[in-house]
N, CA, C and O of each residue as an XYZ file, in Angstrom:
300
protein
N     -15.135     -2.922      3.573
C     -13.866     -2.548      2.976
C     -14.087     -1.610      1.800
O     -15.154     -1.598      1.188
N     -13.089     -0.846      1.504
C     -13.133      0.093      0.397
C     -12.979     -0.666     -0.912
O     -11.953     -1.306     -1.146
N     -13.985     -0.598     -1.758
C     -13.930     -1.303     -3.031
C     -13.583     -0.375     -4.183
O     -13.625     -0.792     -5.340
N     -13.243      0.861     -3.894
C     -12.987      1.808     -4.957
C     -11.510      1.943     -5.294
O     -11.165      2.686     -6.213
N     -10.646      1.266     -4.598
C      -9.216      1.346     -4.913
C      -8.829      0.165     -5.797
O      -9.231     -0.974     -5.563
N      -8.055      0.468     -6.795
C      -7.519     -0.560     -7.684
C      -6.004     -0.525     -7.510
O      -5.365      0.491     -7.782
N      -5.441     -1.631     -7.059
C      -4.004     -1.688     -6.838
C      -3.285     -2.033     -8.133
O      -3.683     -2.946     -8.856
N      -2.226     -1.293     -8.415
C      -1.390     -1.594     -9.572
C      -0.454     -2.742     -9.220
O      -0.200     -3.013     -8.046
N       0.043     -3.396    -10.224
C       0.923     -4.549    -10.012
C       2.385     -4.103    -10.082
O       3.178     -4.647    -10.850
N       2.726     -3.094     -9.260
C       4.070     -2.518     -9.308
C       4.778     -2.577     -7.955
O       5.629     -1.740     -7.655
N       4.425     -3.554     -7.157
C       4.946     -3.631     -5.792
C       6.411     -4.085     -5.788
O       6.774     -5.078     -6.419
N       7.231     -3.335     -5.064
C       8.643     -3.673     -4.909
C       9.058     -3.369     -3.473
O       8.420     -2.572     -2.785
N      10.123     -4.006     -3.039
C      10.657     -3.725     -1.709
C      11.778     -2.711     -1.844
O      12.722     -2.923     -2.605
N      11.682     -1.608     -1.110
C      12.704     -0.561     -1.116
C      13.548     -0.715      0.149
O      13.077     -0.433      1.252
N      14.784     -1.158     -0.010
C      15.662     -1.396      1.139
C      15.975     -0.111      1.895
O      16.114     -0.131      3.118
N      16.087      1.001      1.182
C      16.393      2.279      1.835
C      15.254      2.739      2.744
O      15.496      3.278      3.824
N      14.024      2.528      2.310
C      12.864      2.938      3.101
C      12.353      1.814      3.998
O      11.444      2.014      4.805
N      12.944      0.637      3.849
C      12.576     -0.553      4.625
C      11.082     -0.817      4.563
O      10.404     -0.945      5.583
N      10.588     -0.894      3.323
C       9.174     -1.172      3.170
C       8.778     -1.483      1.736
O       9.555     -1.310      0.798
N       7.546     -1.946      1.600
C       6.965     -2.264      0.302
C       6.375     -1.004     -0.298
O       5.626     -0.285      0.364
N       6.707     -0.737     -1.538
C       6.245      0.457     -2.244
C       5.382      0.001     -3.419
O       5.782     -0.862     -4.202
N       4.199      0.591     -3.529
C       3.329      0.287     -4.663
C       2.352      1.431     -4.853
O       2.370      2.401     -4.095
N       1.504      1.321     -5.857
C       0.561      2.393     -6.140
C      -0.818      1.807     -6.408
O      -0.993      0.600     -6.576
N      -1.776      2.705     -6.440
C      -3.140      2.309     -6.740
C      -3.901      3.473     -7.331
O      -3.419      4.606     -7.347
N      -5.079      3.188     -7.809
C      -5.963      4.219     -8.327
C      -7.160      4.340     -7.400
O      -7.846      3.358     -7.113
N      -7.398      5.557     -6.941
C      -8.514      5.833     -6.043
C      -9.288      6.996     -6.625
O      -8.771      8.110     -6.712
N     -10.522      6.746     -7.023
C     -11.365      7.774     -7.655
C     -10.652      8.416     -8.840
O     -10.730      9.627     -9.044
N      -9.962      7.597     -9.611
C      -9.284      8.076    -10.806
C      -7.945      8.739    -10.564
O      -7.278      9.139    -11.518
N      -7.537      8.863     -9.320
C      -6.261      9.503     -8.984
C      -5.259      8.443     -8.530
O      -5.607      7.511     -7.804
N      -4.024      8.599     -8.965
C      -2.963      7.686     -8.537
C      -2.547      8.040     -7.110
O      -2.356      9.210     -6.780
N      -2.411      7.017     -6.273
C      -1.878      7.211     -4.932
C      -0.668      6.304     -4.774
O      -0.661      5.170     -5.254
N       0.347      6.809     -4.101
C       1.551      6.038     -3.812
C       1.488      5.570     -2.372
O       1.001      6.281     -1.493
N       1.987      4.368     -2.143
C       1.860      3.729     -0.836
C       3.209      3.158     -0.416
O       3.915      2.542     -1.214
N       3.551      3.372      0.845
C       4.723      2.745      1.462
C       4.236      2.046      2.720
O       3.641      2.669      3.599
N       4.492      0.754      2.797
C       4.180      0.019      4.020
C       5.490     -0.500      4.571
O       6.120     -1.388      3.997
N       5.887      0.072      5.694
C       7.148     -0.301      6.322
C       7.029     -1.702      6.895
O       6.074     -2.036      7.596
N       8.035     -2.515      6.573
C       7.977     -3.927      6.936
C       9.378     -4.508      6.810
O      10.055     -4.293      5.805
N       9.806     -5.232      7.813
C      11.118     -5.878      7.758
C      11.089     -7.137      6.896
O      12.132     -7.598      6.433
N       9.904     -7.691      6.680
C       9.757     -8.920      5.900
C       9.880     -8.574      4.420
O       8.980     -7.959      3.845
N      10.987     -8.965      3.807
C      11.197     -8.577      2.421
C      11.793     -9.678      1.557
O      12.157     -9.427      0.408
N      11.898    -10.872      2.078
C      12.530    -11.946      1.323
C      11.716    -12.351      0.101
O      12.242    -12.435     -1.008
N      10.429    -12.599      0.316
C       9.579    -13.083     -0.765
C       8.228    -12.399     -0.677
O       7.647    -12.288      0.403
N       7.738    -11.947     -1.801
C       6.397    -11.374     -1.847
C       5.433    -12.499     -2.186
O       5.236    -12.834     -3.354
N       4.845    -13.069     -1.168
C       3.867    -14.127     -1.383
C       2.498    -13.503     -1.656
O       2.279    -12.318     -1.403
N       1.593    -14.311     -2.172
C       0.225    -13.837     -2.384
C      -0.410    -13.427     -1.064
O      -1.168    -12.458     -1.009
N      -0.102    -14.166      0.001
C      -0.676    -13.857      1.321
C      -0.173    -12.502      1.830
O      -0.954    -11.711      2.360
N       1.116    -12.236      1.673
C       1.665    -10.954      2.114
C       1.082     -9.813      1.287
O       0.706     -8.778      1.837
N       1.006     -9.993     -0.019
C       0.429     -8.962     -0.889
C      -1.013     -8.671     -0.477
O      -1.416     -7.509     -0.410
N      -1.782     -9.705     -0.205
C      -3.156     -9.533      0.239
C      -3.207     -8.757      1.556
O      -4.015     -7.842      1.712
N      -2.343     -9.126      2.499
C      -2.296     -8.427      3.791
C      -1.991     -6.935      3.612
O      -2.619     -6.094      4.255
N      -1.045     -6.610      2.755
C      -0.677     -5.218      2.517
C      -1.852     -4.443      1.917
O      -2.114     -3.304      2.306
N      -2.551     -5.058      0.979
C      -3.704     -4.398      0.367
C      -4.830     -4.196      1.382
O      -5.501     -3.164      1.367
N      -5.035     -5.166      2.251
C      -6.066     -5.036      3.290
C      -5.732     -3.887      4.239
O      -6.620     -3.131      4.633
N      -4.463     -3.755      4.605
C      -4.044     -2.656      5.484
C      -4.410     -1.311      4.857
O      -4.920     -0.421      5.539
N      -4.151     -1.166      3.570
C      -4.463      0.091      2.881
C      -5.972      0.305      2.821
O      -6.452      1.409      3.079
N      -6.722     -0.741      2.483
C      -8.183     -0.619      2.404
C      -8.784     -0.227      3.747
O      -9.676      0.620      3.807
N      -8.303     -0.834      4.815
C      -8.817     -0.500      6.143
C      -8.473      0.936      6.518
O      -9.289      1.630      7.125
N      -7.278      1.385      6.165
C      -6.884      2.770      6.438
C      -7.790      3.733      5.670
O      -8.229      4.749      6.207
N      -8.064      3.399      4.404
C      -8.907      4.265      3.583
C     -10.360      4.290      4.048
O     -11.087      5.237      3.747
N     -10.787      3.270      4.771
C     -12.153      3.264      5.306
C     -12.376      4.401      6.299
O     -13.501      4.873      6.461
N     -11.316      4.837      6.959
C     -11.466      5.875      7.993
C     -10.632      7.129      7.716
O     -10.714      8.096      8.474
N      -9.838      7.131      6.656
C      -8.969      8.268      6.343
C      -9.121      8.665      4.882
O      -9.559      7.879      4.042
N      -8.755      9.877      4.613
C      -8.749     10.410      3.250
C      -7.311     10.802      2.922
O      -6.712     11.594      3.649
N      -6.745     10.260      1.836
C      -5.377     10.650      1.512
C      -5.321     12.117      1.075
O      -6.228     12.611      0.405
N      -4.262     12.790      1.457
C      -4.071     14.171      1.047
C      -3.587     14.198     -0.399
O      -2.847     13.312     -0.825
N      -4.000     15.207     -1.149
C      -3.534     15.297     -2.543
C      -2.006     15.336     -2.607
O      -1.351     16.000     -1.804
N      -1.467     14.623     -3.565
C      -0.030     14.609     -3.832
C       0.814     14.173     -2.647
O       1.957     14.603     -2.494
N       0.241     13.314     -1.809
C       1.016     12.767     -0.701
C       1.034     11.251     -0.811
O       0.274     10.662     -1.580
N       1.890     10.641     -0.055
C       2.008      9.186     -0.060
C       1.429      8.637      1.229
O       1.637      9.204      2.301
N       0.715      7.551      1.127
C       0.218      6.860      2.306
C       1.382      6.052      2.874
O       1.994      5.256      2.162
N       1.687      6.254      4.155
C       2.752      5.507      4.816
C       2.175      4.800      6.032
O       1.646      5.437      6.943
N       2.283      3.485      6.036
C       1.724      2.666      7.102
C       2.774      1.661      7.560
O       3.795      1.465      6.901
N       2.504      1.030      8.698
C       3.389     -0.007      9.232
C       2.714     -1.363      9.130
O       1.503     -1.482      9.317
N       3.500     -2.376      8.835
C       3.028     -3.767      8.828
C       3.740     -4.479      9.958
O       4.968     -4.471     10.033
N       2.984     -5.081     10.816
C       3.585     -5.760     11.968
C       3.470     -7.252     11.838
O       3.922     -7.985     12.718
């Protein structure tokens, strides 16, 4: 897993985008993340962990583009 990303504690559910929105620091640069997910009632520790793992796994094989947002799906 990618150990170079630090997730900020700013996760919120955006009803308009139907997903969890949060940010992180990767190599000193801020990245914005949207994970589309219908599950939005409660942000449990387990769900937060799952969302972070999805991003880490994506970063293991992808490089985010400068000034873009990572958009992924949670199933």
